[in-house]
C-alpha positions, 0 to 999 in steps of 0.5 A: 500499500503506497504512503502518503506524504508527511502531514504538515500544517498546510495538509488539507483536512479530507487529507489529513482525516484519510491519512488517520483512517488508514493509520488506525486501521492498522493498529492491531487491537485485541477482542475480548469477550465480555459474559454473564447469565440472566437469572434463568441462567441462559448465556449473554455477551459482547465484544468488547475492543476497549478494556482497561487495566486499572490496577494490579493490587487489587487486579481490576479491569476497565469495561465499558458497556453502552446502556443502549447494548443488548448485554446492559439490562442482564449485566446490571440485574445480575452483577457478575460477569466474566472477562473472557481475554 
């Protein structure tokens, strides 16, 4: 894939946006599965690409779940989940 010219102060916003999109497509990212079970035992889950380590002591991570996601109601009701790395 050909590389574009370096960005400068005079680079057009459209070109800068295109270069940024191109660069972000090359960033390696893992996908983490967040799973839980509802009160009847049925499994629920979602894929999360933004899981952030917060602390080593105690071991803590941050997972952001949108309130509009299908997992949110079950996750809120059950209060327990599993992070599958």
